[in-house]
C-alpha positions as a printed Julia matrix, in Angstrom:
699×3 Matrix{Float64}:
  89.97   75.16   81.05
  93.23   75.13   82.96
  95.78   77.79   81.91
  98.89   76.47   80.2
 102.41   77.61   81.0
 104.9    77.45   78.12
 108.75   77.35   78.22
 108.98   81.16   78.35
 106.8    81.2    81.46
 108.85   78.48   83.13
 112.04   80.41   82.3
 110.63   83.48   84.09
 109.77   81.34   87.13
 113.24   79.74   87.14
 114.86   83.17   86.91
 113.06   84.35   90.03
 114.09   81.22   91.96
 117.73   81.83   91.02
 117.43   85.47   92.16
 115.95   84.5    95.55
 118.68   81.96   96.23
 121.37   84.44   95.11
 120.1    86.96   97.68
 120.44   84.32  100.38
 124.04   83.57   99.38
 124.87   87.29   99.22
 123.84   87.9   102.84
 125.06   84.56  104.21
 128.26   85.95  105.73
 126.64   88.88  107.55
 123.88   86.61  108.91
 126.46   84.58  110.85
 127.42   87.4   113.2
 124.71   86.76  115.78
 121.0    86.83  116.56
 120.64   90.6   116.05
 122.04   90.18  112.56
 120.1    87.0   111.77
 116.71   88.19  113.09
 116.73   92.03  112.88
 119.48   92.81  110.35
 121.66   94.7   112.89
 118.8    97.25  113.22
 119.78   99.2   110.09
 116.63   99.13  107.93
 115.32  102.39  106.45
 111.59  103.03  106.8
 110.77  102.36  103.13
 112.41   98.93  103.12
 110.95   97.85  106.47
 107.47   99.09  105.53
 107.55   97.44  102.12
 108.61   94.18  103.74
 105.54   94.44  106.0
 103.28   94.9   102.97
 104.87   91.98  101.11
 104.5    89.7   104.13
 100.76   90.37  104.37
 100.37   89.71  100.63
 100.25   85.93  100.44
  99.23   84.07   97.3
  95.79   83.54   98.8
  95.08   87.29   99.16
  93.86   88.08   95.61
  91.96   84.79   95.58
  90.3    85.62   98.89
  89.34   89.12   97.69
  87.87   87.64   94.5
  85.79   85.23   96.57
  84.62   87.99   98.92
  83.53   90.21   96.02
  81.58   87.32   94.5
  79.78   86.51   97.75
  79.4    89.89   99.42
  80.39   92.64   97.0
  83.19   95.15   97.53
  81.95   96.04  101.01
  82.5    92.49  102.23
  86.22   93.32  102.39
  85.67   95.29  105.6
  86.35   92.01  107.36
  90.03   92.89  106.78
  89.89   96.63  106.06
  88.83   97.1   109.7
  92.38   96.06  110.68
  93.61   99.38  109.27
  92.53  100.91  112.6
  94.99   98.59  114.33
  97.75   99.42  111.85
  97.28  103.14  112.55
  97.16  102.51  116.28
 100.47  100.66  116.03
 101.91  103.5   113.94
 101.19  106.4   116.25
 100.98  104.78  119.7
 103.42  101.85  119.66
 105.99  101.77  116.83
 108.43  104.15  118.54
 107.99  102.38  121.88
 108.91   99.04  120.32
 112.05  100.48  118.74
 113.11  102.07  122.03
 112.65   98.79  123.89
 115.54   97.17  122.0
 113.89   93.74  121.88
 114.16   91.19  119.09
 110.72   89.59  119.62
 107.49   90.85  121.11
 107.57   88.01  123.67
 110.86   89.4   124.99
 109.11   92.6   126.14
 107.5    90.7   129.03
 110.79   90.58  130.94
 111.41   94.24  130.19
 107.96   95.27  131.41
 107.62   92.78  134.3
 109.99   90.96  136.64
 110.48   87.66  138.41
 109.44   84.14  137.58
 105.93   85.05  136.32
 107.48   87.32  133.68
 109.95   84.62  132.57
 107.25   81.95  132.34
 104.95   84.33  130.45
 107.73   85.02  127.96
 108.24   81.32  127.27
 104.52   80.57  127.04
 103.86   83.44  124.62
 106.85   82.43  122.49
 105.46   78.92  122.06
 101.83   80.08  121.76
 102.53   82.62  119.01
 105.65   81.08  117.5
 104.17   77.61  117.04
 100.39   77.56  117.57
  99.31   80.84  115.93
 102.22   80.97  113.49
 101.74   77.43  112.18
  97.97   77.94  111.86
  98.6    81.04  109.75
 101.21   79.35  107.57
  99.02   76.27  107.16
  96.16   78.47  105.93
  98.52   80.11  103.41
  99.9    76.74  102.27
  96.39   75.32  101.83
  95.44   78.34   99.72
  98.58   78.03   97.58
  97.43   74.59   96.51
  94.69   76.29   94.47
  97.29   78.25   92.5
  99.35   75.12   91.91
  96.3    73.16   90.81
  95.42   75.85   88.28
  98.8    76.12   86.54
 100.95   73.03   87.0
 100.64   69.47   85.74
 102.36   67.92   88.78
 100.7    67.32   92.12
 100.07   70.65   93.93
 101.92   69.36   96.99
 105.17   69.21   94.98
 104.81   72.81   93.8
 104.07   74.04   97.33
 106.95   71.98   98.73
 109.31   73.46   96.13
 108.3    77.03   97.01
 108.68   76.33  100.74
 112.12   74.76  100.19
 113.35   77.77   98.19
 111.94   80.19  100.82
 113.55   78.26  103.65
 116.86   78.0   101.73
 117.43   81.73  101.26
 116.11   82.43  104.78
 118.55   79.9   106.22
 121.42   81.44  104.28
 120.87   85.17  104.64
 118.59   85.48  107.63
 116.46   88.6   108.03
 118.32   90.67  105.42
 117.56   88.15  102.69
 113.93   88.14  103.81
 113.42   91.91  103.54
 115.34   92.28  100.25
 113.37   89.5    98.57
 110.21   90.97  100.13
 110.92   94.27   98.37
 111.2    92.55   94.99
 108.2    90.36   95.81
 106.1    93.45   96.55
 107.1    95.01   93.21
 106.26   91.78   91.38
 102.99   91.35   93.22
 101.76   94.9    92.63
 103.01   94.95   89.05
 101.37   91.63   88.24
  98.08   92.61   89.86
  97.93   95.97   88.06
  98.89   94.42   84.72
  96.18   91.78   85.02
  93.54   94.33   86.07
  94.39   96.64   83.13
  94.21   93.85   80.56
  90.99   92.44   82.01
  89.28   95.84   81.98
  90.52   96.47   78.41
  88.97   93.17   77.33
  85.58   94.71   78.19
  86.37   97.9    76.29
  87.22   99.85   79.43
  85.39  100.54   82.68
  82.4   102.01   80.82
  79.25  102.98   82.65
  76.27  101.31   84.24
  72.88  101.62   82.52
  70.56  104.31   83.83
  66.89  103.62   83.05
  65.93  107.08   84.33
  67.6   108.9    81.43
  67.83  106.01   78.98
  71.61  105.64   79.25
  72.76  102.23   78.06
  75.46  100.31   79.87
  78.92   99.87   78.4
  82.27   98.35   79.3
  82.86   96.39   82.46
  80.15   98.19   84.47
  77.55   97.62   81.79
  78.38   93.91   81.55
  78.43   93.66   85.34
  74.98   95.23   85.59
  73.59   92.63   83.18
  75.3    89.77   85.02
  73.99   90.88   88.41
  70.48   91.33   87.04
  70.54   87.84   85.49
  71.85   86.36   88.73
  68.99   87.88   90.77
  68.84   88.55   94.48
  70.94   91.73   94.54
  71.52   94.96   92.66
  74.58   96.52   91.07
  74.8    98.94   94.0
  74.98   95.98   96.39
  78.09   94.82   94.55
  79.79   98.21   94.11
  79.06  100.02   97.39
  82.15  100.58   99.54
  80.16  100.57  102.79
  77.93   97.57  103.61
  74.22   98.32  103.26
  71.87   97.58  106.21
  70.68   94.36  104.58
  74.16   93.01  103.8
  73.92   89.18  103.85
  77.08   88.44  105.86
  78.14   91.83  107.23
  75.03   93.33  108.9
  75.39   96.68  110.7
  76.0    95.09  114.1
  78.82   92.88  112.81
  80.3    95.85  110.93
  80.22   97.94  114.11
  81.84   95.15  116.15
  84.65   94.81  113.58
  85.32   98.55  113.76
  85.18   98.62  117.57
  86.85   95.36  118.64
  87.8    93.18  115.67
  91.25   94.8   115.4
  92.38   94.7   119.06
  94.82   91.84  118.56
  96.86   93.92  116.11
  96.72   97.24  118.01
 100.3    97.17  119.32
 101.64   95.5   116.16
 101.77   91.78  115.46
 104.98   89.82  115.93
 106.38   90.12  112.41
 105.57   93.86  112.36
 107.33   94.24  115.7
 110.33   92.43  114.23
 110.52   95.12  111.54
 110.03   97.95  114.04
 112.96   96.5   115.96
 115.05   96.28  112.77
 114.65   99.96  111.83
 117.47  102.5   112.14
 115.68  104.46  114.84
 112.22  105.09  116.23
 111.37  107.68  113.57
 112.05  105.12  110.85
 109.96  102.56  112.74
 107.0   104.94  112.76
 107.53  105.85  109.11
 107.65  102.16  108.15
 104.36  101.52  109.92
 102.65  104.5   108.27
 103.82  103.42  104.78
 102.58   99.9   105.5
  99.18  101.18  106.68
  98.62  103.17  103.48
 100.07  100.68  101.0
  98.39   97.63  102.52
  94.91   99.08  102.98
  94.58  101.83  100.36
  96.85  101.23   97.36
  96.89   97.48   96.98
  93.25   96.28   96.92
  91.78   97.9    93.8
  93.49   95.79   91.11
  92.16   92.68   92.86
  88.71   94.25   93.27
  88.49   95.01   89.53
  89.38   91.43   88.65
  86.84   90.24   91.22
  84.12   92.33   89.56
  85.12   91.02   86.12
  84.93   87.46   87.45
  81.22   87.94   88.11
  80.78   88.58   84.39
  83.23   86.01   83.03
  82.0    83.25   85.35
  78.43   84.3    86.21
  76.28   82.54   88.72
  73.5    80.56   87.08
  69.94   81.21   88.26
  68.17   78.53   90.27
  69.62   75.53   92.06
  71.38   72.54   90.53
  69.43   69.27   90.52
  70.84   66.07   91.95
  70.58   64.36   88.55
  69.19   64.76   85.06
  66.59   62.37   83.65
  65.75   61.85   79.99
  63.48   59.55   78.02
  64.78   58.87   74.5
  62.29   59.59   71.72
  59.99   56.64   71.01
  60.78   54.93   74.31
  58.3    54.87   77.15
  60.12   52.31   79.28
  63.71   53.36   79.4
  65.05   56.58   80.94
  68.55   57.94   81.15
  69.88   59.13   84.5
  72.86   61.54   84.59
  74.53   62.13   87.96
  75.42   64.77   89.01
  73.57   67.46   87.11
  76.38   70.0    87.31
  80.12   70.32   86.72
  82.79   72.79   87.87
  84.22   75.29   85.4
  87.67   75.09   86.99
  88.14   71.35   87.34
  85.43   69.75   85.22
  84.37   66.52   86.84
  82.89   63.11   86.29
  79.37   62.21   85.13
  77.75   58.81   85.43
  75.07   57.85   82.89
  72.69   54.96   83.53
  70.15   53.44   81.18
  72.22   53.86   78.04
  70.9    52.59   74.7
  73.25   50.24   72.82
  76.13   51.46   70.72
  76.93   54.73   72.5
  80.59   55.73   72.09
  81.2    59.28   73.28
  79.57   62.51   74.37
  80.2    66.23   74.19
  79.24   69.27   76.27
  80.54   72.83   76.36
  82.96   72.23   73.5
  84.54   69.06   74.94
  84.18   65.58   73.46
  85.0    62.67   75.78
  84.69   58.89   75.41
  82.29   56.75   77.43
  84.14   54.6    79.95
  82.84   51.62   81.95
  81.05   52.72   85.12
  81.38   51.19   88.55
  78.6    48.93   89.75
  76.23   49.79   92.55
  74.12   52.68   91.25
  70.47   52.95   92.29
  69.48   53.5    88.66
  69.13   50.42   86.4
  70.45   49.79   82.92
  73.78   49.93   81.08
  76.1    52.55   82.55
  79.1    54.61   81.55
  81.3    57.35   82.98
  82.28   60.64   81.33
  85.36   62.53   82.57
  85.45   66.22   81.64
  88.3    68.68   82.1
  87.78   72.32   83.04
  85.59   74.52   80.85
  86.13   77.92   79.28
  82.98   79.49   80.69
  79.88   79.0    82.78
  76.56   78.07   81.24
  73.82   75.5    80.82
  74.62   72.98   78.08
  73.07   70.04   76.29
  74.87   66.76   76.89
  75.0    65.11   73.45
  75.47   61.34   73.24
  76.57   59.62   70.03
  74.84   56.25   69.83
  74.23   53.63   67.14
  70.47   54.19   67.24
  70.92   57.94   66.8
  72.35   60.87   68.71
  70.66   61.94   71.94
  70.65   65.43   73.46
  70.05   65.72   77.21
  69.39   69.35   78.22
  70.09   71.06   81.54
  73.75   70.27   82.39
  74.97   73.17   84.54
  78.6    74.25   84.34
  79.52   76.94   86.88
  82.39   77.97   89.09
  82.01   76.19   92.41
  84.97   77.78   94.2
  84.71   81.48   93.4
  88.28   82.09   94.55
  89.5    80.0    91.6
  88.28   82.74   89.24
  91.49   84.72   89.78
  93.96   82.11   88.45
  91.52   81.13   85.68
  91.28   84.74   84.5
  95.08   84.91   84.57
  95.3    82.05   82.1
  92.68   83.37   79.7
  93.96   86.98   79.73
  97.76   86.97   79.71
 100.03   85.93   76.82
 103.12   83.72   77.32
 105.87   85.5    79.21
 103.46   87.86   80.93
 101.58   84.86   82.29
 104.82   83.52   83.72
 105.58   86.93   85.24
 102.24   87.11   87.04
 102.46   83.48   88.16
 105.89   84.39   89.56
 104.25   87.29   91.41
 101.85   84.84   93.08
 104.62   82.39   93.92
 106.7    85.29   95.25
 103.77   86.48   97.36
 103.51   83.02   98.88
 107.24   82.87   99.5
 107.27   86.34  101.1
 104.85   85.05  103.73
 106.7    81.78  104.28
 110.11   83.42  104.66
 108.82   85.92  107.21
 106.88   83.41  109.28
 109.7    80.88  109.41
 112.29   83.51  110.37
 109.95   85.21  112.85
 108.78   81.91  114.37
 112.35   80.74  114.77
 113.2    83.99  116.58
 110.7    83.03  119.3
 112.07   79.54  119.71
 115.72   80.63  119.84
 115.64   84.05  121.53
 112.79   83.41  123.99
 113.07   79.69  124.7
 116.44   78.18  123.77
 118.69   81.12  124.66
 116.6    82.27  127.63
 116.04   78.93  129.34
 118.33   76.25  127.85
 121.69   77.71  126.67
 122.04   81.32  127.86
 125.83   81.5   127.43
 126.5    79.93  124.02
 128.4    81.61  121.19
 126.83   83.76  118.48
 127.66   81.12  115.85
 125.92   78.48  117.93
 122.71   80.52  118.18
 122.69   81.17  114.43
 123.09   77.43  113.77
 120.21   76.64  116.13
 118.14   79.38  114.43
 118.56   77.64  111.1
 117.4    74.35  112.59
 114.4    76.15  114.11
 113.44   77.58  110.7
 113.32   74.07  109.25
 111.29   72.87  112.23
 108.74   75.69  111.85
 108.33   74.92  108.12
 107.78   71.21  108.81
 105.23   71.9   111.55
 103.33   74.28  109.27
 103.28   71.69  106.48
 101.91   69.04  108.83
  99.28   71.47  110.14
  98.18   72.24  106.57
  97.16   68.59  106.16
  94.42   69.16  108.74
  93.05   72.42  107.31
  89.68   71.54  105.82
  88.27   75.05  105.49
  90.57   78.06  105.1
  87.86   80.63  105.84
  86.99   78.95  109.15
  90.63   79.2   110.29
  90.67   82.88  109.32
  87.48   83.58  111.3
  88.81   81.65  114.29
  92.02   83.7   114.37
  89.97   86.93  114.19
  87.86   85.75  117.11
  90.89   84.63  119.09
  92.68   87.9   118.46
  89.82   89.97  119.87
  90.72   88.81  123.37
  94.51   88.97  123.15
  95.04   92.57  122.08
  93.57   94.73  124.83
  95.9    93.65  127.63
  98.97   93.77  125.36
  98.16   97.34  124.34
  97.3    98.47  127.87
 100.58   97.34  129.42
 102.41  100.2   127.66
 100.12  102.86  129.11
  98.89  101.48  132.46
 101.44  100.55  135.11
  99.01   98.29  136.97
  98.96   95.61  134.23
 100.82   92.52  135.5
 102.07   89.23  134.03
  99.28   87.51  135.95
  96.78   89.71  134.07
  98.3    88.66  130.75
  98.13   85.0   131.77
  94.48   85.46  132.73
  93.68   87.11  129.37
  95.48   84.37  127.45
  93.7    81.58  129.31
  90.25   83.16  129.18
  90.55   84.05  125.5
  91.7    80.6   124.43
  89.08   78.83  126.56
  86.16   80.96  125.39
  87.23   80.98  121.73
  87.7    77.19  121.57
  84.49   76.67  123.55
  82.47   78.78  121.12
  83.94   76.9   118.17
  82.94   73.63  119.85
  79.38   74.82  120.52
  79.14   76.11  116.95
  80.24   72.84  115.27
  77.42   70.44  114.28
  79.9    67.57  113.9
  82.88   66.49  115.94
  85.44   63.9   114.8
  83.14   62.78  112.01
  80.07   62.23  114.22
  77.25   64.38  115.56
  78.52   66.85  118.16
  76.59   66.29  121.43
  77.57   69.8   122.56
  76.25   71.52  119.43
  74.36   74.62  120.55
  73.49   76.14  117.21
  74.98   78.64  114.8
  76.67   81.49  116.67
  77.08   84.76  114.79
  80.69   85.89  114.23
  80.06   89.24  115.9
  78.72   87.45  118.96
  81.91   85.41  119.24
  84.08   88.52  118.98
  82.1    90.36  121.66
  82.08   87.38  124.04
  85.81   86.73  123.65
  86.82   90.4   123.83
  84.49   91.19  126.72
  85.35   88.17  128.87
  89.06   88.75  128.37
  88.83   92.47  129.17
  86.86   91.92  132.38
  89.23   89.15  133.48
  92.55   90.93  133.01
  91.33   94.26  134.41
  90.09   92.48  137.54
  93.38   90.63  137.99
  95.35   93.86  137.44
  93.4    95.67  140.13
  93.04   92.86  142.67
  96.13   90.73  142.02
  99.86   91.16  142.75
 101.61   94.47  142.04
 104.59   95.06  139.8
 108.04   95.77  141.18
 108.73   99.5   141.54
 112.29   98.94  140.35
 111.12   97.17  137.19
 108.57   99.85  136.41
 111.23  102.52  136.78
 113.66  100.59  134.55
 110.97  100.08  131.91
 109.98  103.75  132.02
 113.6   104.92  131.58
 114.1   102.58  128.64
 110.84  103.08  126.76
 109.45  106.44  128.05
 105.84  105.24  127.87
 103.13  107.9   127.7
 100.23  107.91  130.09
  99.79  109.36  133.58
 100.34  106.09  135.49
 104.0   105.9   134.39
 104.72  109.55  135.17
 106.09  108.87  138.7
 108.7   106.5   137.24
 110.0   108.75  134.43
 113.29  110.65  134.59
 112.58  112.54  131.36
 109.33  113.62  129.7
 107.39  111.05  127.69
 105.85  111.75  124.31
 102.65  113.78  124.7
  99.52  111.77  123.99
  97.44  114.52  122.38
  99.58  114.79  119.19
  99.46  110.99  118.89
  95.66  111.06  118.99
  95.47  113.87  116.42
  97.87  112.1   114.08
  95.94  108.87  114.49
  92.71  110.63  113.47
  94.55  112.15  110.52
  95.87  108.69  109.66
  92.31  107.4   109.39
  91.73  109.99  106.64
  95.07  109.2   104.97
  94.16  105.5   104.73
  90.43  105.48  104.01
  90.12  108.59  101.8
  92.46  107.11   99.13
  90.68  103.78   99.39
  87.4   105.51   98.51
  89.02  108.0    96.13
  90.77  105.41   93.97
  87.51  103.49   93.76
  85.64  106.62   92.68
  88.23  107.37   89.97
  88.03  103.83   88.64
  84.25  103.45   88.8
  83.19  106.7    87.18
  83.14  109.42   89.87
  86.3   111.39   89.04
  85.52  114.65   90.86
  84.68  112.89   94.12
  87.73  110.7    93.75
  90.09  113.64   93.19
  88.67  115.47   96.21
  89.24  112.4    98.39
  92.84  112.05   97.21
  93.48  115.77   97.69
  92.14  115.59  101.24
  94.4   112.62  102.0
  97.43  114.46  100.56
  96.79  117.57  102.69
  96.35  115.53  105.87
  99.46  113.43  105.11
 101.49  116.63  104.67
 100.22  117.79  108.07
 101.21  114.49  109.69
 104.69  114.6   108.16
 105.38  118.22  109.05
 108.53  118.62  111.15
 107.63  119.19  114.79
 110.12  117.34  116.95
 113.23  115.48  115.76
 111.94  111.96  116.37
 108.49  112.16  114.77
 108.88  110.7   111.29
 111.81  110.26  108.9
 112.13  112.8   106.15
């Protein structure tokens, strides 16, 4: 049954909206000074604020819902589809964050004219600004908007589109007013709300089971208790997998959607797109006080995003398997029933199942006379006239049910003049497993606290919208409008155009969301697309032979192959059978084909195509001091040594993944192993942070 917000909850929501708008007004004057102020906050951010803003941006309202759905389908280990990106975050931390800050750019597209020269570099800058600022950015925002509709549908009586539109308008309003400063300050509060709300919900949900408890152990006769005991029973009743399949951190060899080959491909190539830092991360690197703060921000983001944040969502996802269990067997198309004493007349009920979250509509044909209402799962609803045209004969009626409190198989009881009838076998289960998260919110939290956690989800959504509109506008203004259309306008003029661009980006994202039919498919497509775009972008910092022509070749090959594979993989096209349908293509195959074809293409063009200008390479080397032997002839001062970067990167892997495993062990009943993992991470982190040279990390 849908959760209900009361006046206290709405007051909490209204209070947050007022706060967000107040932040925008507070920074409105400073945002007017120019593009550096509007898009990178005059480059004054400390590492903790920049890093927290990164974490908040990647925490959209869909994130806990997506994790809940992944746990239901694939267990905890299914989350490696995004945990693998931690390798990219660490790569950006130790190999690129300081280089970005030294470059002095506002956007990552701008680096092309620092690294290359001439018309090819200028065209590449404009193309990448439009490609990432509009195409990729609007796809990402559309996916987030489409996911937010689920939250709105769960909590609000108005149409979800109005709730989403209201959140977008508020986000755009304070971003328009205060620019980047208002974005990062609200992000900080949004992160606190999001983490606090997630932890609060997880604690209350686990307490409702009497604690974590323990799984049953038939070997020594130990009975199950708490959440783990209930989960063991639910998984056993579901059939098809074991409790270990659900709880294991690493995917087993027989994992249904993440087999060993796919897992290996994710770890080897699935993170390439993010290796140098994505655009909104680069924006925060550029906004930091200095390069040490940029590196510190990236390290804090890597740990908080991948290690600290997931476990409250994972616990709720595990509880959802108990609260809304899967029912054994498959649902029938319809139920049939012959009333007692009747050999000629049968009742037909279509469909034979309803959704826990939204309820649904049943049609009954072949009704006896005098039937007035029906009940199932604790709901009583009247019989309404049914539309004509059913294949089943006899008097007909429609039953409209709201959402249910729990899953189960129920009897559908009809009240009729000739006597009550009971039709067994009506299945009520959660169709969209991601909806379990907002449903558990409503059944667990009291008024006031419910409003606070709903605010945390709205804030998470807004933290993504504010970043993507501000970041997307920076491409359009800095890399297109200012670079090619009005290079000599005033600072006030550019800020005014930036505000128009923010509105344009929000509108384009809203329109794109109308065409998003499947959120997961967009996510998988962006992962596949990213596999081909990251290698050349990362290599240009370390290999002097990379050219703008090589980047163009990688961009073209990646887009062509990725779209082509999606076309061959789609059984339908524009509502009809796809004549080019090849068959289902495994996700790991797509990643390898896109990454491999792109890599071969851009390396070939770099070696056989035009060379870079010696003057430009020397200017880039003086400005950025890139490591790597190929830039050594162009350097006037020593670059950062690569060996310490590699060692810190390897240490960073421990700092991120040891706490991820250790927190899980502490929560799921392995305290000694968990403490050892956390102690190892602490020792390695202390080694990484030790003072060596002045510019390593902020103290």
